[in-house]
VOLUMLUM-269968 format. One record per atom (N, C-alpha, C, O): atom name; x, y, z. Coordinates in steps of 0.2 Angstrom, whole numbers, always signed. Layout:
BEGIN
<site atomo="CA" east="X" north="Y" up="Z"/>
...
***
This chain:
BEGIN
<site atomo="N" east="-36" north="-470" up="+110"/>
<site atomo="CA" east="-33" north="-476" up="+113"/>
<site atomo="C" east="-37" north="-482" up="+110"/>
<site atomo="O" east="-33" north="-487" up="+107"/>
<site atomo="N" east="-43" north="-483" up="+110"/>
<site atomo="CA" east="-47" north="-488" up="+107"/>
<site atomo="C" east="-46" north="-489" up="+100"/>
<site atomo="O" east="-45" north="-494" up="+97"/>
<site atomo="N" east="-46" north="-483" up="+96"/>
<site atomo="CA" east="-45" north="-483" up="+89"/>
<site atomo="C" east="-38" north="-486" up="+87"/>
<site atomo="O" east="-38" north="-490" up="+83"/>
<site atomo="N" east="-33" north="-484" up="+91"/>
<site atomo="CA" east="-26" north="-486" up="+90"/>
<site atomo="C" east="-26" north="-494" up="+91"/>
<site atomo="O" east="-23" north="-497" up="+87"/>
<site atomo="N" east="-29" north="-496" up="+96"/>
<site atomo="CA" east="-29" north="-503" up="+97"/>
<site atomo="C" east="-32" north="-507" up="+92"/>
<site atomo="O" east="-30" north="-512" up="+89"/>
<site atomo="N" east="-38" north="-505" up="+89"/>
<site atomo="CA" east="-41" north="-508" up="+84"/>
<site atomo="C" east="-37" north="-508" up="+77"/>
<site atomo="O" east="-38" north="-513" up="+73"/>
<site atomo="N" east="-33" north="-503" up="+76"/>
<site atomo="CA" east="-29" north="-502" up="+70"/>
<site atomo="C" east="-23" north="-507" up="+70"/>
<site atomo="O" east="-21" north="-508" up="+64"/>
<site atomo="N" east="-22" north="-510" up="+75"/>
<site atomo="CA" east="-16" north="-515" up="+76"/>
<site atomo="C" east="-18" north="-522" up="+73"/>
<site atomo="O" east="-14" north="-526" up="+73"/>
<site atomo="N" east="-24" north="-523" up="+72"/>
<site atomo="CA" east="-26" north="-529" up="+68"/>
<site atomo="C" east="-28" north="-534" up="+73"/>
<site atomo="O" east="-30" north="-533" up="+79"/>
<site atomo="N" east="-29" north="-541" up="+71"/>
<site atomo="CA" east="-31" north="-546" up="+75"/>
<site atomo="C" east="-26" north="-550" up="+79"/>
<site atomo="O" east="-28" north="-554" up="+83"/>
<site atomo="N" east="-20" north="-549" up="+78"/>
<site atomo="CA" east="-15" north="-552" up="+82"/>
<site atomo="C" east="-15" north="-549" up="+89"/>
<site atomo="O" east="-18" north="-544" up="+90"/>
<site atomo="N" east="-11" north="-552" up="+93"/>
<site atomo="CA" east="-11" north="-549" up="+100"/>
<site atomo="C" east="-8" north="-542" up="+100"/>
<site atomo="O" east="-3" north="-541" up="+98"/>
<site atomo="N" east="-12" north="-538" up="+104"/>
<site atomo="CA" east="-10" north="-531" up="+104"/>
<site atomo="C" east="-11" north="-528" up="+111"/>
<site atomo="O" east="-16" north="-529" up="+114"/>
<site atomo="N" east="-6" north="-524" up="+113"/>
<site atomo="CA" east="-7" north="-520" up="+119"/>
<site atomo="C" east="-4" north="-513" up="+118"/>
<site atomo="O" east="+1" north="-512" up="+115"/>
<site atomo="N" east="-8" north="-508" up="+120"/>
<site atomo="CA" east="-7" north="-501" up="+119"/>
<site atomo="C" east="-6" north="-498" up="+126"/>
<site atomo="O" east="-11" north="-499" up="+130"/>
<site atomo="N" east="+0" north="-495" up="+127"/>
<site atomo="CA" east="+1" north="-492" up="+134"/>
<site atomo="C" east="+4" north="-485" up="+133"/>
<site atomo="O" east="+8" north="-484" up="+129"/>
<site atomo="N" east="+0" north="-480" up="+136"/>
<site atomo="CA" east="+2" north="-473" up="+135"/>
<site atomo="C" east="+3" north="-470" up="+142"/>
<site atomo="O" east="-1" north="-472" up="+147"/>
<site atomo="N" east="+8" north="-466" up="+143"/>
<site atomo="CA" east="+9" north="-463" up="+149"/>
<site atomo="C" east="+11" north="-455" up="+147"/>
<site atomo="O" east="+15" north="-454" up="+143"/>
<site atomo="N" east="+8" north="-451" up="+151"/>
<site atomo="CA" east="+9" north="-444" up="+149"/>
<site atomo="C" east="+7" north="-439" up="+156"/>
<site atomo="O" east="+5" north="-442" up="+161"/>
<site atomo="N" east="+9" north="-433" up="+155"/>
<site atomo="CA" east="+8" north="-428" up="+160"/>
<site atomo="C" east="+14" north="-426" up="+164"/>
<site atomo="O" east="+19" north="-430" up="+164"/>
<site atomo="N" east="+14" north="-420" up="+166"/>
<site atomo="CA" east="+20" north="-417" up="+169"/>
<site atomo="C" east="+19" north="-417" up="+177"/>
<site atomo="O" east="+23" north="-420" up="+181"/>
<site atomo="N" east="+14" north="-414" up="+179"/>
<site atomo="CA" east="+13" north="-413" up="+186"/>
<site atomo="C" east="+10" north="-419" up="+190"/>
<site atomo="O" east="+12" north="-421" up="+195"/>
<site atomo="N" east="+5" north="-422" up="+186"/>
<site atomo="CA" east="+2" north="-428" up="+189"/>
<site atomo="C" east="+1" north="-433" up="+183"/>
<site atomo="O" east="-3" north="-433" up="+179"/>
<site atomo="N" east="+6" north="-438" up="+182"/>
<site atomo="CA" east="+6" north="-442" up="+177"/>
<site atomo="C" east="+0" north="-447" up="+177"/>
<site atomo="O" east="-2" north="-450" up="+182"/>
<site atomo="N" east="-2" north="-449" up="+171"/>
<site atomo="CA" east="-7" north="-454" up="+170"/>
<site atomo="C" east="-5" north="-459" up="+165"/>
<site atomo="O" east="-1" north="-458" up="+161"/>
<site atomo="N" east="-8" north="-465" up="+166"/>
<site atomo="CA" east="-7" north="-470" up="+161"/>
<site atomo="C" east="-13" north="-474" up="+159"/>
<site atomo="O" east="-18" north="-474" up="+163"/>
<site atomo="N" east="-13" north="-476" up="+153"/>
<site atomo="CA" east="-19" north="-480" up="+150"/>
<site atomo="C" east="-16" north="-486" up="+147"/>
<site atomo="O" east="-11" north="-486" up="+143"/>
<site atomo="N" east="-19" north="-492" up="+148"/>
<site atomo="CA" east="-18" north="-498" up="+144"/>
<site atomo="C" east="-24" north="-501" up="+141"/>
<site atomo="O" east="-29" north="-501" up="+144"/>
<site atomo="N" east="-23" north="-503" up="+135"/>
<site atomo="CA" east="-29" north="-506" up="+132"/>
<site atomo="C" east="-26" north="-513" up="+129"/>
<site atomo="O" east="-20" north="-513" up="+126"/>
<site atomo="N" east="-30" north="-518" up="+129"/>
<site atomo="CA" east="-28" north="-525" up="+126"/>
<site atomo="C" east="-34" north="-527" up="+121"/>
<site atomo="O" east="-39" north="-525" up="+122"/>
<site atomo="N" east="-32" north="-530" up="+116"/>
<site atomo="CA" east="-37" north="-533" up="+111"/>
<site atomo="C" east="-38" north="-540" up="+113"/>
<site atomo="O" east="-35" north="-543" up="+118"/>
<site atomo="N" east="-43" north="-543" up="+110"/>
<site atomo="CA" east="-46" north="-550" up="+112"/>
<site atomo="C" east="-40" north="-555" up="+111"/>
<site atomo="O" east="-40" north="-559" up="+116"/>
<site atomo="N" east="-36" north="-555" up="+106"/>
<site atomo="CA" east="-30" north="-559" up="+105"/>
<site atomo="C" east="-25" north="-559" up="+111"/>
<site atomo="O" east="-23" north="-564" up="+114"/>
<site atomo="N" east="-24" north="-553" up="+113"/>
<site atomo="CA" east="-19" north="-552" up="+119"/>
<site atomo="C" east="-23" north="-555" up="+126"/>
<site atomo="O" east="-19" north="-558" up="+130"/>
<site atomo="N" east="-29" north="-554" up="+126"/>
<site atomo="CA" east="-32" north="-556" up="+132"/>
<site atomo="C" east="-33" north="-564" up="+132"/>
<site atomo="O" east="-32" north="-567" up="+137"/>
<site atomo="N" east="-33" north="-567" up="+126"/>
<site atomo="CA" east="-32" north="-574" up="+125"/>
<site atomo="C" east="-26" north="-577" up="+128"/>
<site atomo="O" east="-25" north="-583" up="+130"/>
<site atomo="N" east="-21" north="-573" up="+128"/>
<site atomo="CA" east="-14" north="-575" up="+130"/>
<site atomo="C" east="-13" north="-573" up="+138"/>
<site atomo="O" east="-8" north="-574" up="+141"/>
<site atomo="N" east="-19" north="-571" up="+141"/>
<site atomo="CA" east="-18" north="-569" up="+148"/>
<site atomo="C" east="-16" north="-562" up="+150"/>
<site atomo="O" east="-15" north="-560" up="+155"/>
<site atomo="N" east="-16" north="-558" up="+145"/>
<site atomo="CA" east="-14" north="-551" up="+146"/>
<site atomo="C" east="-20" north="-547" up="+147"/>
<site atomo="O" east="-24" north="-546" up="+143"/>
<site atomo="N" east="-20" north="-544" up="+153"/>
<site atomo="CA" east="-26" north="-540" up="+155"/>
<site atomo="C" east="-24" north="-533" up="+157"/>
<site atomo="O" east="-19" north="-532" up="+160"/>
<site atomo="N" east="-28" north="-528" up="+154"/>
<site atomo="CA" east="-26" north="-521" up="+155"/>
<site atomo="C" east="-26" north="-519" up="+162"/>
<site atomo="O" east="-22" north="-516" up="+164"/>
<site atomo="N" east="-31" north="-522" up="+166"/>
<site atomo="CA" east="-31" north="-520" up="+173"/>
<site atomo="C" east="-25" north="-522" up="+177"/>
<site atomo="O" east="-23" north="-519" up="+182"/>
<site atomo="N" east="-22" north="-528" up="+175"/>
<site atomo="CA" east="-16" north="-530" up="+179"/>
<site atomo="C" east="-10" north="-526" up="+176"/>
<site atomo="O" east="-6" north="-524" up="+180"/>
<site atomo="N" east="-10" north="-525" up="+170"/>
<site atomo="CA" east="-4" north="-521" up="+167"/>
<site atomo="C" east="-4" north="-514" up="+169"/>
<site atomo="O" east="+1" north="-511" up="+171"/>
<site atomo="N" east="-10" north="-511" up="+170"/>
<site atomo="CA" east="-10" north="-504" up="+173"/>
<site atomo="C" east="-7" north="-504" up="+180"/>
<site atomo="O" east="-5" north="-499" up="+182"/>
<site atomo="N" east="-8" north="-509" up="+184"/>
<site atomo="CA" east="-6" north="-509" up="+190"/>
<site atomo="C" east="+2" north="-509" up="+191"/>
<site atomo="O" east="+5" north="-505" up="+195"/>
<site atomo="N" east="+5" north="-512" up="+186"/>
<site atomo="CA" east="+12" north="-512" up="+185"/>
<site atomo="C" east="+15" north="-505" up="+183"/>
<site atomo="O" east="+19" north="-502" up="+186"/>
<site atomo="N" east="+11" north="-502" up="+178"/>
<site atomo="CA" east="+13" north="-495" up="+176"/>
<site atomo="C" east="+12" north="-490" up="+181"/>
<site atomo="O" east="+16" north="-486" up="+183"/>
<site atomo="N" east="+6" north="-490" up="+185"/>
<site atomo="CA" east="+5" north="-485" up="+190"/>
<site atomo="C" east="+9" north="-486" up="+196"/>
<site atomo="O" east="+11" north="-481" up="+199"/>
<site atomo="N" east="+11" north="-492" up="+198"/>
<site atomo="CA" east="+16" north="-493" up="+203"/>
<site atomo="C" east="+23" north="-490" up="+202"/>
<site atomo="O" east="+26" north="-487" up="+206"/>
<site atomo="N" east="+25" north="-490" up="+196"/>
<site atomo="CA" east="+31" north="-487" up="+194"/>
<site atomo="C" east="+31" north="-479" up="+194"/>
<site atomo="O" east="+35" north="-476" up="+195"/>
<site atomo="N" east="+25" north="-477" up="+193"/>
<site atomo="CA" east="+23" north="-469" up="+194"/>
<site atomo="C" east="+22" north="-467" up="+201"/>
<site atomo="O" east="+22" north="-461" up="+202"/>
<site atomo="N" east="+22" north="-472" up="+205"/>
<site atomo="CA" east="+21" north="-470" up="+212"/>
<site atomo="C" east="+13" north="-470" up="+214"/>
<site atomo="O" east="+12" north="-466" up="+219"/>
<site atomo="N" east="+9" north="-473" up="+210"/>
<site atomo="CA" east="+2" north="-473" up="+212"/>
<site atomo="C" east="-2" north="-479" up="+211"/>
<site atomo="O" east="+1" north="-485" up="+212"/>
<site atomo="N" east="-8" north="-479" up="+209"/>
<site atomo="CA" east="-12" north="-485" up="+208"/>
<site atomo="C" east="-16" north="-484" up="+202"/>
<site atomo="O" east="-17" north="-479" up="+199"/>
<site atomo="N" east="-19" north="-489" up="+200"/>
<site atomo="CA" east="-24" north="-489" up="+194"/>
<site atomo="C" east="-28" north="-495" up="+194"/>
<site atomo="O" east="-27" north="-500" up="+198"/>
<site atomo="N" east="-33" north="-496" up="+189"/>
<site atomo="CA" east="-37" north="-501" up="+189"/>
<site atomo="C" east="-41" north="-501" up="+183"/>
<site atomo="O" east="-41" north="-496" up="+179"/>
<site atomo="N" east="-45" north="-506" up="+182"/>
<site atomo="CA" east="-50" north="-506" up="+176"/>
<site atomo="C" east="-52" north="-513" up="+174"/>
<site atomo="O" east="-51" north="-517" up="+178"/>
<site atomo="N" east="-54" north="-513" up="+168"/>
<site atomo="CA" east="-56" north="-520" up="+166"/>
<site atomo="C" east="-51" north="-523" up="+162"/>
<site atomo="O" east="-45" north="-521" up="+161"/>
<site atomo="N" east="-52" north="-529" up="+159"/>
<site atomo="CA" east="-47" north="-533" up="+156"/>
<site atomo="C" east="-45" north="-530" up="+149"/>
<site atomo="O" east="-40" north="-531" up="+147"/>
<site atomo="N" east="-50" north="-526" up="+146"/>
<site atomo="CA" east="-49" north="-523" up="+140"/>
<site atomo="C" east="-46" north="-516" up="+140"/>
<site atomo="O" east="-43" north="-514" up="+135"/>
<site atomo="N" east="-48" north="-512" up="+145"/>
<site atomo="CA" east="-46" north="-505" up="+146"/>
<site atomo="C" east="-45" north="-503" up="+153"/>
<site atomo="O" east="-49" north="-505" up="+157"/>
<site atomo="N" east="-39" north="-500" up="+155"/>
<site atomo="CA" east="-38" north="-498" up="+162"/>
<site atomo="C" east="-34" north="-492" up="+162"/>
<site atomo="O" east="-31" north="-490" up="+157"/>
<site atomo="N" east="-35" north="-488" up="+168"/>
<site atomo="CA" east="-31" north="-482" up="+168"/>
<site atomo="C" east="-29" north="-481" up="+175"/>
<site atomo="O" east="-32" north="-484" up="+180"/>
<site atomo="N" east="-24" north="-477" up="+176"/>
<site atomo="CA" east="-21" north="-475" up="+183"/>
<site atomo="C" east="-16" north="-470" up="+182"/>
<site atomo="O" east="-16" north="-466" up="+177"/>
<site atomo="N" east="-13" north="-469" up="+188"/>
<site atomo="CA" east="-8" north="-463" up="+188"/>
<site atomo="C" east="-4" north="-463" up="+194"/>
<site atomo="O" east="-4" north="-468" up="+198"/>
<site atomo="N" east="+0" north="-458" up="+195"/>
<site atomo="CA" east="+5" north="-458" up="+201"/>
<site atomo="C" east="+7" north="-451" up="+202"/>
<site atomo="O" east="+4" north="-446" up="+200"/>
<site atomo="N" east="+13" north="-450" up="+205"/>
<site atomo="CA" east="+15" north="-443" up="+207"/>
<site atomo="C" east="+22" north="-442" up="+204"/>
<site atomo="O" east="+25" north="-436" up="+204"/>
<site atomo="N" east="+25" north="-447" up="+201"/>
<site atomo="CA" east="+32" north="-446" up="+198"/>
<site atomo="C" east="+32" north="-447" up="+191"/>
<site atomo="O" east="+33" north="-452" up="+188"/>
<site atomo="N" east="+32" north="-441" up="+187"/>
<site atomo="CA" east="+32" north="-441" up="+180"/>
<site atomo="C" east="+38" north="-443" up="+177"/>
<site atomo="O" east="+39" north="-445" up="+171"/>
<site atomo="N" east="+44" north="-442" up="+181"/>
<site atomo="CA" east="+50" north="-444" up="+178"/>
<site atomo="C" east="+51" north="-452" up="+177"/>
<site atomo="O" east="+55" north="-454" up="+174"/>
<site atomo="N" east="+46" north="-455" up="+180"/>
<site atomo="CA" east="+46" north="-463" up="+180"/>
<site atomo="C" east="+42" north="-465" up="+174"/>
<site atomo="O" east="+41" north="-471" up="+174"/>
<site atomo="N" east="+40" north="-461" up="+169"/>
<site atomo="CA" east="+36" north="-463" up="+164"/>
<site atomo="C" east="+40" north="-469" up="+160"/>
<site atomo="O" east="+37" north="-474" up="+158"/>
<site atomo="N" east="+46" north="-468" up="+158"/>
<site atomo="CA" east="+50" north="-474" up="+155"/>
<site atomo="C" east="+50" north="-480" up="+159"/>
<site atomo="O" east="+49" north="-486" up="+156"/>
<site atomo="N" east="+50" north="-480" up="+166"/>
<site atomo="CA" east="+50" north="-486" up="+170"/>
<site atomo="C" east="+43" north="-489" up="+170"/>
<site atomo="O" east="+42" north="-495" up="+170"/>
<site atomo="N" east="+38" north="-485" up="+169"/>
<site atomo="CA" east="+31" north="-487" up="+169"/>
<site atomo="C" east="+30" north="-491" up="+162"/>
<site atomo="O" east="+27" north="-497" up="+162"/>
<site atomo="N" east="+32" north="-488" up="+157"/>
<site atomo="CA" east="+32" north="-492" up="+150"/>
<site atomo="C" east="+36" north="-498" up="+150"/>
<site atomo="O" east="+34" north="-503" up="+148"/>
<site atomo="N" east="+42" north="-498" up="+154"/>
<site atomo="CA" east="+46" north="-504" up="+154"/>
<site atomo="C" east="+43" north="-509" up="+158"/>
<site atomo="O" east="+44" north="-515" up="+157"/>
<site atomo="N" east="+39" north="-507" up="+163"/>
<site atomo="CA" east="+36" north="-513" up="+167"/>
<site atomo="C" east="+31" north="-516" up="+163"/>
<site atomo="O" east="+30" north="-522" up="+164"/>
<site atomo="N" east="+27" north="-513" up="+159"/>
<site atomo="CA" east="+22" north="-516" up="+155"/>
<site atomo="C" east="+26" north="-520" up="+150"/>
<site atomo="O" east="+24" north="-526" up="+148"/>
<site atomo="N" east="+31" north="-518" up="+147"/>
<site atomo="CA" east="+35" north="-521" up="+142"/>
<site atomo="C" east="+37" north="-528" up="+145"/>
<site atomo="O" east="+37" north="-533" up="+141"/>
<site atomo="N" east="+40" north="-527" up="+151"/>
<site atomo="CA" east="+43" north="-533" up="+154"/>
<site atomo="C" east="+37" north="-539" up="+155"/>
<site atomo="O" east="+39" north="-544" up="+154"/>
<site atomo="N" east="+31" north="-537" up="+157"/>
<site atomo="CA" east="+26" north="-541" up="+158"/>
<site atomo="C" east="+24" north="-545" up="+151"/>
<site atomo="O" east="+23" north="-551" up="+151"/>
<site atomo="N" east="+25" north="-541" up="+146"/>
<site atomo="CA" east="+23" north="-544" up="+139"/>
<site atomo="C" east="+29" north="-549" up="+137"/>
<site atomo="O" east="+27" north="-554" up="+134"/>
<site atomo="N" east="+35" north="-547" up="+139"/>
<site atomo="CA" east="+40" north="-551" up="+137"/>
<site atomo="C" east="+40" north="-558" up="+140"/>
<site atomo="O" east="+42" north="-563" up="+138"/>
<site atomo="N" east="+38" north="-558" up="+146"/>
<site atomo="CA" east="+38" north="-564" up="+150"/>
<site atomo="C" east="+32" north="-569" up="+148"/>
<site atomo="O" east="+32" north="-575" up="+149"/>
<site atomo="N" east="+27" north="-566" up="+144"/>
<site atomo="CA" east="+22" north="-570" up="+141"/>
<site atomo="C" east="+24" north="-573" up="+134"/>
<site atomo="O" east="+21" north="-578" up="+131"/>
<site atomo="N" east="+30" north="-571" up="+132"/>
<site atomo="CA" east="+33" north="-575" up="+126"/>
<site atomo="C" east="+32" north="-571" up="+120"/>
<site atomo="O" east="+34" north="-574" up="+114"/>
***
C-alpha cells in the first residue's frame, strides 16, 4: 500500500483498497499533498468502514478498518471517492 502511494508521485494521491470475503477489510493511505488538501486517511477509512458495516481508524497518512458486509465493497470505495470529489 505504501509503495503504491509513493509511486503515484508528488501530486495529491489517495489509495483505498477493500478486500475479503467473510470479513472485509479496508486500507486507506494519503500522501503529503493530499493531506495538504485536508484529506486524512483516518477520516476516509471511517467512511469506507461504515459502508462495510464496521469501524476503522488510524493516522492521517495510513488507516485501516473493516466490517461485516463484503458485498458493500463497491459502496465503501464510492464513499471514499465521494469525499475526494467534494474536495474538488
